[in-house]
C-alpha positions in Angstrom: -24.3 -70.8 -19.7 -23.7 -67.7 -21.8 -20.3 -66.2 -22.4 -21.2 -63.0 -20.6 -22.2 -65.0 -17.5 -18.9 -66.8 -17.6 -17.0 -63.5 -17.6 -18.9 -62.2 -14.6 -18.1 -65.3 -12.6 -14.5 -65.5 -13.8 -13.4 -63.5 -10.7 -14.6 -66.4 -8.5 -13.3 -69.1 -10.9 -9.6 -67.9 -10.6 -7.8 -69.8 -7.8 -6.2 -67.5 -5.1 -2.9 -69.2 -5.4 -2.6 -68.0 -9.0 -2.7 -64.4 -7.8 -0.3 -65.0 -4.9 2.0 -67.8 -5.9 4.3 -67.3 -3.0 1.5 -67.8 -0.4 0.1 -71.2 0.4 -3.7 -71.6 0.3 -5.1 -71.6 3.8 -6.1 -74.8 5.5 -9.7 -74.8 6.6 -10.4 -75.3 10.3 -13.2 -77.4 11.7 -16.3 -76.8 9.7 -19.5 -75.7 11.3 -22.9 -76.6 10.2 -24.4 -74.1 7.7 -27.4 -72.2 9.1 -30.8 -73.2 7.6 -31.5 -69.6 6.4 -28.2 -69.5 4.4 -28.5 -70.7 0.8 -25.1 -72.0 -0.5 -23.8 -70.7 -3.8 -23.4 -73.1 -6.6 -19.8 -73.9 -7.6 -18.5 -74.3 -11.1 -15.8 -76.4 -12.6 -13.3 -75.4 -15.2 -15.8 -76.0 -18.0 -18.4 -73.8 -16.4 -20.7 -76.6 -15.3 -22.5 -76.4 -12.1 -21.6 -78.8 -9.3 -23.6 -79.7 -6.3 -23.1 -77.3 -3.4 -21.1 -78.5 -0.5 -23.3 -79.1 2.6 -20.7 -77.5 4.8 -18.8 -74.1 4.5 -15.6 -73.1 6.3 -15.9 -71.2 9.6 -16.7 -67.5 9.0 -14.0 -66.2 11.3 -11.4 -68.6 9.8 -12.3 -67.5 6.3 -12.1 -63.8 7.3 -8.8 -64.3 9.0 -7.4 -66.1 6.0 -8.6 -63.3 3.8 -6.9 -60.7 6.0 -3.7 -62.8 6.0 -3.7 -63.0 2.2 -4.2 -59.2 2.0 -7.6 -59.5 0.3 -10.0 -56.6 0.4 -13.5 -56.7 1.8 -15.0 -57.4 -1.6 -13.0 -60.5 -2.0 -14.2 -61.7 1.4 -17.9 -61.6 0.4 -18.8 -65.3 0.3 -22.3 -65.3 1.5 -25.6 -64.3 0.0 -26.9 -62.8 3.2 -23.8 -60.8 4.1 -23.0 -62.6 7.4 -19.6 -63.7 6.2 -18.9 -60.3 4.9 -19.5 -58.8 8.4 -17.2 -61.4 9.9 -14.5 -60.5 7.4 -14.7 -56.9 8.3 -14.4 -57.7 12.0 -11.3 -59.8 11.3 -9.8 -57.1 9.2 -10.3 -54.5 12.0 -8.7 -56.9 14.5 -5.7 -57.4 12.2 -5.3 -53.6 11.7 -5.6 -52.9 15.4 -2.8 -55.4 16.1 -0.6 -53.7 13.5 -1.5 -50.1 14.5 -2.6 -49.6 18.1 -3.9 -46.1 17.5 -6.5 -47.3 15.0 -10.0 -47.3 16.5 -12.5 -49.3 14.5 -15.4 -47.8 16.3 -14.6 -44.1 15.8 -12.9 -44.4 12.4 -14.9 -46.6 10.1 -13.3 -47.1 6.7 -15.8 -47.0 3.8 -15.1 -48.8 0.5 -13.0 -46.6 -1.7 -12.2 -44.1 1.2 -8.7 -43.8 2.7 -8.4 -43.0 6.4 -5.4 -41.0 7.3 -3.1 -42.9 9.7 -0.3 -41.6 11.8 3.2 -42.5 10.7 4.9 -45.6 11.9 7.8 -43.7 13.6 5.6 -41.6 15.9 2.0 -41.4 17.0 2.2 -37.7 18.0 -0.1 -35.1 16.5 0.9 -33.5 13.2 3.0 -30.3 13.8 1.6 -27.2 12.2 3.3 -23.8 11.8 2.1 -21.1 14.3 -0.4 -18.6 13.0 0.9 -15.1 12.1 0.3 -12.8 15.0 -0.1 -9.1 15.0 3.1 -8.3 16.9 5.1 -10.3 14.3 3.6 -8.5 11.4 3.5 -5.0 12.7 6.5 -4.6 15.1 9.2 -6.6 13.4 11.5 -4.9 10.9 12.7 -6.1 7.6 16.5 -6.0 7.3 17.6 -4.7 3.9 21.2 -4.4 2.6 22.0 -0.7 2.0 24.9 -1.6 -0.4 28.4 -0.3 -0.5 29.2 3.4 -0.6 28.0 4.7 -4.0 26.1 1.5 -4.8 22.5 0.4 -4.0 21.7 -3.2 -3.3 18.4 -3.6 -1.6 18.7 -7.4 -1.1 17.0 -9.2 1.8 19.0 -12.4 1.3 21.4 -11.9 4.3 23.5 -13.9 6.7 23.6 -13.1 10.4 27.0 -12.4 11.8 26.4 -12.8 15.5 25.5 -10.2 18.1 25.1 -6.5 17.5 22.7 -6.8 14.5 25.6 -7.4 12.2 24.7 -8.8 8.8 26.4 -9.8 5.5 24.7 -9.6 2.2 24.8 -12.8 0.0 24.5 -10.8 -3.2 27.2 -8.1 -2.8 29.0 -9.4 0.3 28.7 -6.1 2.1 28.8 -6.2 5.9 26.6 -3.8 7.8 24.6 -3.2 11.0 20.8 -3.4 11.0 19.3 0.0 10.3 16.5 0.7 12.8 14.9 3.1 10.3 14.0 0.3 7.8 10.3 -0.2 8.0 8.5 -3.5 7.9 6.3 -4.3 4.9 3.2 -4.1 7.1 4.1 -0.6 8.4 4.7 0.6 4.8 1.4 -1.0 3.7 -0.6 0.7 6.5 0.7 4.1 5.5 -0.1 3.5 1.8 -3.6 2.2 2.6 -4.2 5.2 4.8 -3.7 7.7 1.9 -5.5 5.4 -0.6 -8.5 5.4 1.9 -8.8 9.1 1.9 -7.2 9.6 5.3 -10.1 7.9 7.0 -8.9 5.7 9.9 -12.1 3.5 9.9 -11.6 2.8 6.2 -7.9 2.1 6.8 -8.7 -0.5 9.4 -11.2 -2.2 7.0 -8.9 -2.2 4.1 -6.0 -3.4 6.2 -8.1 -6.4 7.3 -8.6 -7.3 3.6 -4.9 -7.7 3.2 -4.4 -9.7 6.4 -3.3 -6.8 8.7 -5.5 -6.7 11.9 -5.0 -3.3 13.6 -7.1 -0.7 15.4 -7.6 3.0 14.7 -5.3 3.9 17.7 -2.6 1.7 16.2 -3.0 3.5 12.8 -2.4 6.8 14.5 0.7 5.5 16.3 2.1 4.1 13.1 1.7 7.4 11.2 3.2 9.4 14.0 6.1 6.9 14.2 6.9 7.1 10.5 6.5 10.9 10.3 8.9 11.3 13.2 11.8 9.9 11.1 11.0 11.6 7.8 13.5 13.7 5.9 13.2 17.5 5.6 12.2 18.9 2.3 15.4 20.8 2.1 17.3 17.4 2.2 15.0 16.3 -0.6 16.0 19.4 -2.6 19.7 18.6 -2.1 19.3 14.9 -3.1 17.4 16.0 -6.3 20.2 18.5 -7.2 17.9 21.6 -7.3 20.1 24.6 -6.8 18.3 27.5 -8.5 15.1 28.5 -10.1 11.9 30.7 -9.7 10.9 30.6 -6.1 7.2 30.5 -5.1 6.7 30.8 -1.3 3.2 30.9 0.2 1.2 30.1 3.3 -1.9 28.0 3.8 -4.2 26.8 6.6 -5.5 23.3 7.3 -9.0 23.2 8.9 -9.6 20.8 11.7 -12.7 20.1 13.7 -12.3 23.0 16.1 -9.1 24.7 15.0 -6.6 25.3 12.2 -3.0 24.5 11.5 -0.9 27.0 9.5 1.8 25.8 7.1 4.5 27.6 5.1 5.5 26.0 1.8 8.2 26.9 -0.8 8.0 25.5 -4.4 10.6 25.4 -7.1 8.6 26.3 -10.2 10.9 24.6 -12.7 10.9 21.2 -11.1 7.5 21.6 -9.3 9.2 20.3 -6.2 8.4 21.3 -2.6 11.8 22.5 -1.3 10.9 23.7 2.2 7.9 23.6 4.6 7.2 24.5 8.2 4.2 24.7 10.5 4.1 28.4 11.3 2.0 31.5 10.7 2.6 33.7 7.7 4.4 36.6 9.6 7.7 38.3 9.0 9.2 36.7 12.1 8.5 33.3 10.6 9.1 33.9 6.9 12.5 35.5 7.4 14.2 32.3 8.9 12.2 30.2 6.5 13.8 31.9 3.5 17.2 32.0 5.2 17.1 28.2 5.4 16.8 28.0 1.6 19.7 30.4 1.2 21.9 28.5 3.6 21.0 25.2 1.9 22.5 26.5 -1.4 19.3 27.5 -3.2 19.5 30.6 -5.4 16.6 32.6 -6.8 17.0 32.9 -10.6 15.7 35.1 -12.2 13.0 36.2 -9.8 10.6 35.1 -7.1 6.8 35.1 -7.3 4.9 36.0 -4.2 1.4 37.2 -3.3 0.9 40.7 -2.1 1.9 39.8 1.4 4.4 42.2 3.1 5.8 39.3 5.1 7.1 37.4 2.1 8.1 40.6 0.2 10.3 41.9 2.9 11.9 38.5 3.8 12.6 37.6 0.2 14.0 41.0 -0.7 16.2 41.1 2.4 17.7 37.6 2.0 18.1 37.4 -1.8 18.0 41.0 -3.0 16.3 39.7 -6.2 13.5 40.9 -8.4 10.1 40.0 -7.2 7.0 39.4 -9.2 3.7 40.1 -7.4 1.0 37.6 -8.3 -1.3 39.4 -10.7 -4.3 37.2 -9.6 -3.9 38.3 -6.0 -3.4 41.9 -7.1 -6.7 41.8 -9.1 -8.6 40.1 -6.2 -7.2 42.1 -3.3 -6.9 45.5 -5.0 -9.3 46.0 -7.9 -12.2 43.8 -6.8 -12.0 44.5 -3.1 -11.3 48.2 -3.5 -14.0 49.0 -6.0 -17.7 48.0 -6.1 -19.2 45.5 -8.5 -19.4 46.4 -12.2 -23.1 47.2 -12.1 -22.6 49.6 -9.1 -19.5 51.3 -10.5 -19.4 54.8 -12.0 -17.8 55.5 -15.3 -14.5 56.6 -13.8 -14.4 53.4 -11.7 -15.1 51.2 -14.7 -12.3 53.0 -16.6 -9.9 52.4 -13.7 -10.9 48.7 -13.6 -10.3 48.3 -17.3 -6.9 50.0 -17.3 -5.8 48.1 -14.2 -6.8 44.7 -15.7 -5.0 45.6 -18.9 -1.8 46.3 -16.9 -2.0 43.1 -14.9 -2.7 40.7 -17.7 -0.9 42.2 -20.7 1.6 39.6 -22.0 3.5 38.2 -24.9 5.0 35.1 -26.4 8.2 36.4 -28.0 10.9 39.0 -27.4 9.2 41.6 -29.4 5.8 40.9 -28.0 7.1 41.2 -24.4 8.7 44.5 -25.3 5.5 45.8 -26.8 3.5 44.5 -23.9 5.8 46.5 -21.5 5.3 49.6 -23.6 1.5 49.2 -23.5 1.6 48.7 -19.7 3.5 52.0 -19.3 0.9 53.8 -21.4 -1.9 52.4 -19.3 0.1 53.6 -16.2 0.2 57.1 -17.5 -3.5 57.1 -18.1 -4.1 56.0 -14.6 -1.8 58.7 -13.3 -3.8 61.3 -15.2 -7.0 60.1 -13.7 -5.7 60.2 -10.1 -6.8 63.8 -9.5 -10.3 63.3 -10.9 -11.5 60.2 -9.0 -12.9 59.8 -5.5 -11.0 58.8 -2.5 -11.7 55.0 -2.7 -10.7 54.9 -6.4 -7.7 57.0 -5.7 -6.3 54.4 -3.2 -6.7 51.7 -5.9 -4.9 53.8 -8.5 -2.1 54.6 -6.1 -1.5 50.9 -5.2 -1.3 50.0 -8.9 1.2 52.8 -9.6 3.3 51.9 -6.6 3.5 48.2 -7.5 3.9 48.7 -11.2 7.5 47.6 -11.4 6.8 44.5 -9.3 3.7 43.7 -11.4 5.6 43.8 -14.7 8.7 41.9 -13.6 7.9 39.0 -15.9 7.7 41.3 -18.9 11.2 42.6 -18.3 12.5 39.1 -17.9 10.4 37.9 -20.9 8.8 35.1 -18.9 5.2 33.9 -18.9 5.2 33.2 -15.1 3.4 35.9 -13.3 1.1 34.2 -10.7 1.2 31.7 -7.9 -1.4 29.3 -9.4 1.2 26.5 -9.7 1.9 26.6 -6.0 -1.8 26.7 -5.1 -2.3 23.6 -7.4 0.5 21.8 -5.5 -1.1 22.6 -2.2 -4.4 21.3 -3.5 -2.7 18.1 -4.5 -1.1 17.7 -1.1 -4.4 18.2 0.7 -6.5 16.2 -1.6 -6.1 12.6 -0.1 -6.7 13.8 3.4 -8.6 17.1 3.2 -12.1 15.8 4.2 -10.7 13.4 6.8 -8.6 16.1 8.5 -11.7 18.1 9.4 -12.7 15.2 11.8 -9.3 15.3 13.6 -8.5 17.0 16.9 -5.0 15.7 17.6 -2.7 18.3 16.1 0.3 16.1 16.4 -1.4 13.5 14.3 -2.4 16.1 11.7 1.2 17.4 11.4 2.4 13.8 10.9 -0.2 13.2 8.2 0.7 16.5 6.4 4.5 15.7 6.6 3.8 12.4 5.0 1.5 14.0 2.4 4.3 16.4 1.3 6.8 13.5 1.1 4.3 11.5 -1.0 3.9 14.4 -3.4 7.7 14.9 -3.8 8.2 11.2 -4.4 5.6 11.3 -7.2 7.5 14.2 -8.8 10.7 12.3 -8.6 9.2 9.1 -9.8 9.7 7.1 -6.6 7.1 4.4 -6.0 8.2 3.2 -2.5 7.7 6.7 -1.1 7.3 5.5 2.5 10.8 4.0 2.9 12.3 6.7 0.7 10.9 9.4 3.1 12.9 8.0 6.0 16.1 9.6 7.2 19.3 7.7 6.4 21.7 7.2 9.4 25.0 9.1 9.4 
């Protein structure tokens, strides 16, 4: 016999008692005659010589039971060429395991070689406990308790200890004790508002994008969430106070938001230096509305310095002059559009006198400088152009005469920036801010009909803009009112 053959059969040559010295070898029961179809395997001695096969083999069940008693696996119980003893060993192992673990079912759970079947623990046979799935009410309606910090300090920790009834909490970080603020929004509410504006104000897109992050809501719930958050937002005047804005060039103006079948007017005031919206209201651009609007700024401690820039609207002009008694700069772009271009025909249809009036009027509106001397020379040039217009007043027709009279009447308000030596002479900055506020939701708003929802969206849009100017990332929570 070759050496390789001896190594292959070495597994059968080793006595079982050598592997388990503390276990006695099993005693064979009454032997049964070997079936004629079964061919006995030859046995080998220690020297590797073949011996004559024994005419009788131990009982199959006894051999399998002994194998299970010794802790042998199924491979060790293979003692037959035809696999009959192997089947008997498997049955004996199943019986042994069933006696040890009553929950084991050898019919429904068949253990394959090399595969481990998961068994219940010995202590209990109950089903494995799993945590409950996250439900919608838990993710949307629950609030996150955040430590506000001691007076003058900010903490923001969520590692808290409950202190009994009344929503009393104590912060583990700073030790501050406080009551739960109902205005603190849950992470999912904040996420829904952020996704709404990132989705262009579309409710259908908001629902789809919310599902991608694990928030399952409907369009109706999106509307309710936005209205709920907007109902507790700060006023822009409060934002102005928190930012420490006390004076500057004031730019008030009005705009209209188009809906499906109507419009919503809105008044907005901008501080030009900080580019911050300091007041807003949903009202028409009339004197009865602009006067209290400007008075709120005055009462809040805002001073106009050195002047205010308005369009050629009488509502803003009268209200600003009555409240602040300050210098006013009329927007030169509005003056050109509403006086020169609307009062005179197109260039190709104008007469020589009308073209001369247009040229002189444009020179007065857009003359400027970049230094003290240049502003002084620009003001002198504007006065010369004014004298030329006054000389032409008696020679022009009636339509051109009204244009010239308007330019002469508003000359001081048109050249206010030259006297204060400032380059700011139009309301383009405010119009750009209004465009930025409308941009995320402009297209979607045209599909809305609920004015309450539109006002809520616009209030949040203004808060979102102011937060970007102040460098605040968590603008949703920042926009909420703080309890007194």
